[in-house]
N, C-alpha and C positions, 0 to 999 in steps of 0.2 A: 512457445508453450512447451512444458515438459512432456515427456512421453506419457505420463499418467494423467496429464491435463489438469493438475491441481493448482497451477499458477495462472489460471485464466483471469483472475482478478487483477493482475498486474498491468499497468499502463505500458504502452509501447516503450521499449528501451530499458525498462527497469529490470527485467529478467537478465538481460545481457550485462547490465551494470553489476548486479549481484554476483553473477557467475564470474565476472572479471575480478571482483574483490576477493571472492572465495574460489580461487582457481581449483578446478577439479571437484567442486561441490555439486550437489544435486538438490534442487528445490523439491520439497515434499508436500508443502501446502502454502497457500496464500489466501488471506481473507481480510476484508475491511474491518477495522476497529471502529465501531460506531459508538458514540457517547450516548448516555441516556437522553431521550427526547426532551427538548425544552421548547415549548411554543411561546410565542410572544406576539405583540401587535405587528411587528415588522418581519416576523419569521414564519415560515410554513411549519406545520407540526413536524417535530423531529429534526429540524434544521438548526444548527448552532452557528454562532458567529465564526468560530474557528473553522468549521467545515465549509462555510461560505467563502472564507478568505483563502484557505490553503488546501482545501479538499480533504477527503477522508484518509487518515493514515491507514497503511496496509501492513499487517504483520505477515512476515515471510518466515516459514520454518524450513530449514535446510540441514543437510548433512554435509560436513566438509570433506575434504579429500582423505582425511585419516579416520573418518567415521564418527566424528564428534557432532552431536546435534546442536544446532544454533538457531536462534530466533533474532530477526532484525525487524525494525519498523522503518518503512519508507513513507515519506509524505511528499507529494508533488503539488506545485502551484498550478492552478488552472487559469486559463484566460477568462476574465470576468470583469465586473464593474470596479474591482479593487485595484485594477491596473496591472494585473499579471497577464502578460501577453506571450 
């Protein structure tokens, strides 16, 4: 977690990966990107097929080593009925 605590939405290991890619960078915010809710007979309210299979994407805002603001999106697969273990 960053000193300001704004990357608490990141799954384990993602913060380290981002900072390895952007050496000297600093994460300033992280938040889930949630699609508009779509309910259906086989889905709970607000759950989409993409979120069920690959998890919710997370937008990470950071400042790189030379002070340039950047945003990246990470998506992680979760262990579930779709075979992601």
